[in-house]
ChimeraX commands (.cxc) that place a marker at each C-alpha (Angstrom):
marker #1 position 0.00,0.00,0.00 radius 0.5
marker #1 position 1.28,3.41,-0.92 radius 0.5
marker #1 position 1.52,6.11,1.69 radius 0.5
marker #1 position -1.70,7.94,2.32 radius 0.5
marker #1 position -0.12,11.26,1.36 radius 0.5
marker #1 position 0.74,9.90,-2.12 radius 0.5
marker #1 position -2.78,8.58,-2.58 radius 0.5
marker #1 position -4.25,11.90,-1.54 radius 0.5
marker #1 position -2.08,13.94,-3.90 radius 0.5
marker #1 position -2.77,11.53,-6.77 radius 0.5
marker #1 position -6.54,11.80,-6.49 radius 0.5
marker #1 position -6.85,15.43,-5.34 radius 0.5
marker #1 position -6.85,17.17,-8.76 radius 0.5
marker #1 position -9.13,14.57,-10.29 radius 0.5
marker #1 position -11.56,14.94,-7.40 radius 0.5
marker #1 position -11.85,18.71,-7.85 radius 0.5
marker #1 position -12.41,18.48,-11.63 radius 0.5
marker #1 position -14.88,15.59,-11.45 radius 0.5
marker #1 position -18.65,15.81,-11.61 radius 0.5
marker #1 position -20.76,14.91,-8.58 radius 0.5
marker #1 position -21.14,11.25,-9.59 radius 0.5
marker #1 position -17.44,10.93,-10.38 radius 0.5
marker #1 position -16.53,12.54,-7.06 radius 0.5
marker #1 position -18.43,9.75,-5.33 radius 0.5
marker #1 position -16.44,7.15,-7.27 radius 0.5
marker #1 position -13.13,8.86,-6.46 radius 0.5
marker #1 position -14.10,8.98,-2.81 radius 0.5
marker #1 position -14.95,5.28,-2.87 radius 0.5
marker #1 position -11.51,4.47,-4.32 radius 0.5
marker #1 position -9.69,6.62,-1.72 radius 0.5
marker #1 position -11.71,5.09,1.13 radius 0.5
marker #1 position -10.93,1.57,-0.14 radius 0.5
marker #1 position -7.19,2.25,-0.34 radius 0.5
marker #1 position -6.68,4.32,2.83 radius 0.5
marker #1 position -9.37,3.05,5.18 radius 0.5
marker #1 position -10.53,6.57,6.00 radius 0.5
marker #1 position -14.15,7.58,6.38 radius 0.5
marker #1 position -15.77,9.37,3.44 radius 0.5
marker #1 position -15.85,12.66,5.37 radius 0.5
marker #1 position -12.17,12.46,6.22 radius 0.5
marker #1 position -11.23,11.46,2.67 radius 0.5
marker #1 position -13.21,14.37,1.19 radius 0.5
marker #1 position -11.59,16.81,3.64 radius 0.5
marker #1 position -8.10,15.52,2.83 radius 0.5
marker #1 position -8.64,15.60,-0.93 radius 0.5
marker #1 position -9.91,19.18,-0.90 radius 0.5
marker #1 position -7.04,20.21,1.39 radius 0.5
marker #1 position -4.40,18.49,-0.74 radius 0.5
marker #1 position -5.68,20.14,-3.92 radius 0.5
marker #1 position -5.25,23.56,-2.36 radius 0.5
marker #1 position -1.62,22.97,-1.34 radius 0.5
marker #1 position 1.42,23.55,-3.48 radius 0.5
marker #1 position 3.28,20.39,-4.53 radius 0.5
marker #1 position 5.63,19.21,-1.81 radius 0.5
marker #1 position 4.00,21.40,0.81 radius 0.5
marker #1 position 3.86,20.03,4.31 radius 0.5
marker #1 position 0.84,17.97,5.23 radius 0.5
marker #1 position 0.75,19.25,8.78 radius 0.5
marker #1 position -1.49,22.11,9.73 radius 0.5
marker #1 position 0.72,24.95,10.86 radius 0.5
marker #1 position -0.73,27.62,13.08 radius 0.5
marker #1 position 0.08,31.16,12.21 radius 0.5
marker #1 position 1.96,33.00,14.88 radius 0.5
marker #1 position -0.14,35.78,16.32 radius 0.5
marker #1 position 1.10,39.25,15.71 radius 0.5
marker #1 position 2.40,40.77,18.87 radius 0.5
marker #1 position 0.33,43.69,20.06 radius 0.5
marker #1 position 2.02,47.04,19.53 radius 0.5
marker #1 position 3.25,48.52,22.78 radius 0.5
marker #1 position 1.00,51.34,23.87 radius 0.5
marker #1 position 3.27,52.42,26.72 radius 0.5
marker #1 position 6.97,53.26,26.62 radius 0.5
marker #1 position 9.79,51.05,27.85 radius 0.5
marker #1 position 10.52,53.61,30.58 radius 0.5
marker #1 position 6.94,53.41,31.85 radius 0.5
marker #1 position 7.17,49.61,32.03 radius 0.5
marker #1 position 10.40,49.76,34.05 radius 0.5
marker #1 position 8.96,52.30,36.49 radius 0.5
marker #1 position 5.78,50.19,36.71 radius 0.5
marker #1 position 7.86,47.23,37.89 radius 0.5
marker #1 position 9.43,49.43,40.57 radius 0.5
marker #1 position 6.02,50.68,41.74 radius 0.5
marker #1 position 4.67,47.11,41.75 radius 0.5
marker #1 position 7.56,45.87,43.90 radius 0.5
marker #1 position 7.19,48.81,46.30 radius 0.5
marker #1 position 3.46,48.14,46.63 radius 0.5
marker #1 position 4.09,44.61,47.82 radius 0.5
marker #1 position 3.15,42.88,44.58 radius 0.5
marker #1 position -0.44,44.08,44.23 radius 0.5
marker #1 position -2.55,42.78,41.36 radius 0.5
marker #1 position -3.28,45.06,38.41 radius 0.5
marker #1 position -6.79,45.91,39.63 radius 0.5
marker #1 position -5.59,47.26,42.97 radius 0.5
marker #1 position -2.49,48.87,41.51 radius 0.5
marker #1 position -4.52,50.76,38.89 radius 0.5
marker #1 position -6.89,52.03,41.59 radius 0.5
marker #1 position -4.08,53.12,43.90 radius 0.5
marker #1 position -1.55,54.30,41.29 radius 0.5
marker #1 position -1.93,57.99,42.19 radius 0.5
marker #1 position -1.31,57.28,45.89 radius 0.5
marker #1 position 1.59,54.95,45.11 radius 0.5
marker #1 position 3.33,57.49,42.89 radius 0.5
marker #1 position 2.76,60.34,45.37 radius 0.5
marker #1 position 4.15,58.26,48.22 radius 0.5
marker #1 position 7.20,57.11,46.29 radius 0.5
marker #1 position 7.92,60.68,45.18 radius 0.5
marker #1 position 7.49,61.98,48.73 radius 0.5
marker #1 position 9.95,59.43,50.12 radius 0.5
marker #1 position 12.50,60.00,47.36 radius 0.5
marker #1 position 12.11,56.63,45.64 radius 0.5
marker #1 position 10.94,58.25,42.39 radius 0.5
marker #1 position 12.71,61.47,41.46 radius 0.5
marker #1 position 12.02,63.28,38.19 radius 0.5
marker #1 position 14.94,62.87,35.80 radius 0.5
marker #1 position 16.39,59.85,37.64 radius 0.5
marker #1 position 15.90,56.18,36.77 radius 0.5
marker #1 position 13.77,56.95,33.67 radius 0.5
marker #1 position 11.05,58.70,35.71 radius 0.5
marker #1 position 9.62,61.79,33.97 radius 0.5
marker #1 position 6.27,63.61,33.99 radius 0.5
marker #1 position 5.42,61.79,30.73 radius 0.5
marker #1 position 6.08,58.41,32.37 radius 0.5
marker #1 position 3.90,59.45,35.31 radius 0.5
marker #1 position 1.07,60.35,32.94 radius 0.5
marker #1 position 1.43,56.97,31.19 radius 0.5
marker #1 position 1.30,55.11,34.50 radius 0.5
marker #1 position -1.84,56.95,35.57 radius 0.5
marker #1 position -3.47,56.14,32.19 radius 0.5
marker #1 position -2.77,52.39,32.39 radius 0.5
marker #1 position -5.71,50.06,32.82 radius 0.5
marker #1 position -5.65,47.08,35.17 radius 0.5
marker #1 position -5.40,44.65,32.24 radius 0.5
marker #1 position -2.45,46.55,30.78 radius 0.5
marker #1 position -0.71,46.54,34.14 radius 0.5
marker #1 position -1.17,42.78,34.47 radius 0.5
marker #1 position 0.01,42.22,30.89 radius 0.5
marker #1 position 3.16,44.33,31.30 radius 0.5
marker #1 position 3.96,42.84,34.71 radius 0.5
marker #1 position 3.51,39.19,33.64 radius 0.5
marker #1 position 7.23,38.61,32.90 radius 0.5
marker #1 position 8.28,40.31,36.14 radius 0.5
marker #1 position 5.74,38.32,38.17 radius 0.5
marker #1 position 6.99,35.08,36.64 radius 0.5
marker #1 position 10.64,35.70,37.50 radius 0.5
marker #1 position 10.70,38.07,40.47 radius 0.5
marker #1 position 7.75,36.72,42.37 radius 0.5
marker #1 position 7.40,38.20,45.80 radius 0.5
marker #1 position 7.28,35.20,48.06 radius 0.5
marker #1 position 6.23,35.14,51.66 radius 0.5
marker #1 position 6.63,32.46,54.28 radius 0.5
marker #1 position 3.59,30.26,53.96 radius 0.5
marker #1 position 3.89,27.25,56.23 radius 0.5
marker #1 position 1.47,25.42,58.42 radius 0.5
marker #1 position 4.04,24.10,60.87 radius 0.5
marker #1 position 4.78,26.07,64.02 radius 0.5
marker #1 position 8.18,27.60,64.50 radius 0.5
marker #1 position 10.68,25.30,66.25 radius 0.5
marker #1 position 11.15,27.85,69.03 radius 0.5
marker #1 position 7.44,27.65,69.90 radius 0.5
marker #1 position 7.31,23.88,69.93 radius 0.5
marker #1 position 6.65,22.20,73.29 radius 0.5
marker #1 position 8.96,19.27,74.00 radius 0.5
marker #1 position 8.27,16.30,76.22 radius 0.5
marker #1 position 10.73,14.96,78.79 radius 0.5
marker #1 position 11.93,12.37,76.28 radius 0.5
marker #1 position 12.90,15.17,73.87 radius 0.5
marker #1 position 10.20,14.59,71.24 radius 0.5
marker #1 position 7.44,17.06,70.39 radius 0.5
marker #1 position 4.26,16.89,72.43 radius 0.5
marker #1 position 1.15,16.12,70.44 radius 0.5
marker #1 position -1.99,17.64,71.83 radius 0.5
marker #1 position -5.27,16.18,70.80 radius 0.5
marker #1 position -8.54,18.00,71.19 radius 0.5
marker #1 position -11.19,16.25,73.22 radius 0.5
marker #1 position -14.16,14.99,71.29 radius 0.5
marker #1 position -17.40,16.93,71.82 radius 0.5
marker #1 position -19.30,15.83,74.89 radius 0.5
marker #1 position -16.32,14.42,76.77 radius 0.5
marker #1 position -15.20,16.01,79.99 radius 0.5
marker #1 position -11.79,17.47,80.46 radius 0.5
marker #1 position -10.13,18.25,83.75 radius 0.5
marker #1 position -8.27,21.53,83.95 radius 0.5
marker #1 position -6.52,22.87,87.01 radius 0.5
marker #1 position -6.38,26.44,88.06 radius 0.5
marker #1 position -4.93,28.01,91.17 radius 0.5
marker #1 position -8.09,27.77,93.20 radius 0.5
marker #1 position -10.46,25.12,91.90 radius 0.5
marker #1 position -10.76,22.01,89.84 radius 0.5
marker #1 position -13.32,22.24,87.05 radius 0.5
marker #1 position -15.02,19.42,85.22 radius 0.5
marker link #1:1,2 radius 0.2
marker link #1:2,3 radius 0.2
marker link #1:3,4 radius 0.2
marker link #1:4,5 radius 0.2
marker link #1:5,6 radius 0.2
marker link #1:6,7 radius 0.2
marker link #1:7,8 radius 0.2
marker link #1:8,9 radius 0.2
marker link #1:9,10 radius 0.2
marker link #1:10,11 radius 0.2
marker link #1:11,12 radius 0.2
marker link #1:12,13 radius 0.2
marker link #1:13,14 radius 0.2
marker link #1:14,15 radius 0.2
marker link #1:15,16 radius 0.2
marker link #1:16,17 radius 0.2
marker link #1:17,18 radius 0.2
marker link #1:18,19 radius 0.2
marker link #1:19,20 radius 0.2
marker link #1:20,21 radius 0.2
marker link #1:21,22 radius 0.2
marker link #1:22,23 radius 0.2
marker link #1:23,24 radius 0.2
marker link #1:24,25 radius 0.2
marker link #1:25,26 radius 0.2
marker link #1:26,27 radius 0.2
marker link #1:27,28 radius 0.2
marker link #1:28,29 radius 0.2
marker link #1:29,30 radius 0.2
marker link #1:30,31 radius 0.2
marker link #1:31,32 radius 0.2
marker link #1:32,33 radius 0.2
marker link #1:33,34 radius 0.2
marker link #1:34,35 radius 0.2
marker link #1:35,36 radius 0.2
marker link #1:36,37 radius 0.2
marker link #1:37,38 radius 0.2
marker link #1:38,39 radius 0.2
marker link #1:39,40 radius 0.2
marker link #1:40,41 radius 0.2
marker link #1:41,42 radius 0.2
marker link #1:42,43 radius 0.2
marker link #1:43,44 radius 0.2
marker link #1:44,45 radius 0.2
marker link #1:45,46 radius 0.2
marker link #1:46,47 radius 0.2
marker link #1:47,48 radius 0.2
marker link #1:48,49 radius 0.2
marker link #1:49,50 radius 0.2
marker link #1:50,51 radius 0.2
marker link #1:51,52 radius 0.2
marker link #1:52,53 radius 0.2
marker link #1:53,54 radius 0.2
marker link #1:54,55 radius 0.2
marker link #1:55,56 radius 0.2
marker link #1:56,57 radius 0.2
marker link #1:57,58 radius 0.2
marker link #1:58,59 radius 0.2
marker link #1:59,60 radius 0.2
marker link #1:60,61 radius 0.2
marker link #1:61,62 radius 0.2
marker link #1:62,63 radius 0.2
marker link #1:63,64 radius 0.2
marker link #1:64,65 radius 0.2
marker link #1:65,66 radius 0.2
marker link #1:66,67 radius 0.2
marker link #1:67,68 radius 0.2
marker link #1:68,69 radius 0.2
marker link #1:69,70 radius 0.2
marker link #1:70,71 radius 0.2
marker link #1:71,72 radius 0.2
marker link #1:72,73 radius 0.2
marker link #1:73,74 radius 0.2
marker link #1:74,75 radius 0.2
marker link #1:75,76 radius 0.2
marker link #1:76,77 radius 0.2
marker link #1:77,78 radius 0.2
marker link #1:78,79 radius 0.2
marker link #1:79,80 radius 0.2
marker link #1:80,81 radius 0.2
marker link #1:81,82 radius 0.2
marker link #1:82,83 radius 0.2
marker link #1:83,84 radius 0.2
marker link #1:84,85 radius 0.2
marker link #1:85,86 radius 0.2
marker link #1:86,87 radius 0.2
marker link #1:87,88 radius 0.2
marker link #1:88,89 radius 0.2
marker link #1:89,90 radius 0.2
marker link #1:90,91 radius 0.2
marker link #1:91,92 radius 0.2
marker link #1:92,93 radius 0.2
marker link #1:93,94 radius 0.2
marker link #1:94,95 radius 0.2
marker link #1:95,96 radius 0.2
marker link #1:96,97 radius 0.2
marker link #1:97,98 radius 0.2
marker link #1:98,99 radius 0.2
marker link #1:99,100 radius 0.2
marker link #1:100,101 radius 0.2
marker link #1:101,102 radius 0.2
marker link #1:102,103 radius 0.2
marker link #1:103,104 radius 0.2
marker link #1:104,105 radius 0.2
marker link #1:105,106 radius 0.2
marker link #1:106,107 radius 0.2
marker link #1:107,108 radius 0.2
marker link #1:108,109 radius 0.2
marker link #1:109,110 radius 0.2
marker link #1:110,111 radius 0.2
marker link #1:111,112 radius 0.2
marker link #1:112,113 radius 0.2
marker link #1:113,114 radius 0.2
marker link #1:114,115 radius 0.2
marker link #1:115,116 radius 0.2
marker link #1:116,117 radius 0.2
marker link #1:117,118 radius 0.2
marker link #1:118,119 radius 0.2
marker link #1:119,120 radius 0.2
marker link #1:120,121 radius 0.2
marker link #1:121,122 radius 0.2
marker link #1:122,123 radius 0.2
marker link #1:123,124 radius 0.2
marker link #1:124,125 radius 0.2
marker link #1:125,126 radius 0.2
marker link #1:126,127 radius 0.2
marker link #1:127,128 radius 0.2
marker link #1:128,129 radius 0.2
marker link #1:129,130 radius 0.2
marker link #1:130,131 radius 0.2
marker link #1:131,132 radius 0.2
marker link #1:132,133 radius 0.2
marker link #1:133,134 radius 0.2
marker link #1:134,135 radius 0.2
marker link #1:135,136 radius 0.2
marker link #1:136,137 radius 0.2
marker link #1:137,138 radius 0.2
marker link #1:138,139 radius 0.2
marker link #1:139,140 radius 0.2
marker link #1:140,141 radius 0.2
marker link #1:141,142 radius 0.2
marker link #1:142,143 radius 0.2
marker link #1:143,144 radius 0.2
marker link #1:144,145 radius 0.2
marker link #1:145,146 radius 0.2
marker link #1:146,147 radius 0.2
marker link #1:147,148 radius 0.2
marker link #1:148,149 radius 0.2
marker link #1:149,150 radius 0.2
marker link #1:150,151 radius 0.2
marker link #1:151,152 radius 0.2
marker link #1:152,153 radius 0.2
marker link #1:153,154 radius 0.2
marker link #1:154,155 radius 0.2
marker link #1:155,156 radius 0.2
marker link #1:156,157 radius 0.2
marker link #1:157,158 radius 0.2
marker link #1:158,159 radius 0.2
marker link #1:159,160 radius 0.2
marker link #1:160,161 radius 0.2
marker link #1:161,162 radius 0.2
marker link #1:162,163 radius 0.2
marker link #1:163,164 radius 0.2
marker link #1:164,165 radius 0.2
marker link #1:165,166 radius 0.2
marker link #1:166,167 radius 0.2
marker link #1:167,168 radius 0.2
marker link #1:168,169 radius 0.2
marker link #1:169,170 radius 0.2
marker link #1:170,171 radius 0.2
marker link #1:171,172 radius 0.2
marker link #1:172,173 radius 0.2
marker link #1:173,174 radius 0.2
marker link #1:174,175 radius 0.2
marker link #1:175,176 radius 0.2
marker link #1:176,177 radius 0.2
marker link #1:177,178 radius 0.2
marker link #1:178,179 radius 0.2
marker link #1:179,180 radius 0.2
marker link #1:180,181 radius 0.2
marker link #1:181,182 radius 0.2
marker link #1:182,183 radius 0.2
marker link #1:183,184 radius 0.2
marker link #1:184,185 radius 0.2
marker link #1:185,186 radius 0.2
marker link #1:186,187 radius 0.2
marker link #1:187,188 radius 0.2
marker link #1:188,189 radius 0.2
marker link #1:189,190 radius 0.2
view
């Protein structure tokens, strides 16, 4: 049996030029040779007829055009600095608090006009950015410079209570309805 690609290219031109009855016969021949369904054979024949000879049989996806940058490179660098200073806020919160963030950073000398690419034009760009634009421009920075906090469920070793044998003490909670004896300075409660 020949390869399916050869069979498809051989019958493709004839299939397109044929009448309706002849197309049915061509399809029957292709189905008999390849084992495909009639729908699949028809789809492949029409697709092969539209390709240039020797063209790849795989469907290649076109690369999407990259969106033109609406904001300057300087604005994106200053945005990363503001994001880091804000504690890694999401774009929605950062867009809402951008005015306060910029005022605070200017007041404390972190952003000075003329230094580190910060200008009045960059400030205007930052204030005009939407939450979606902020998230889109910060995506690479968030992926690499993620602000990480300590997120553990275990207690600190210095707070751990040790038994006389040296191992940690496990404290179980009493089940509901059971009595527990606790001692205080003056009385015993049940």
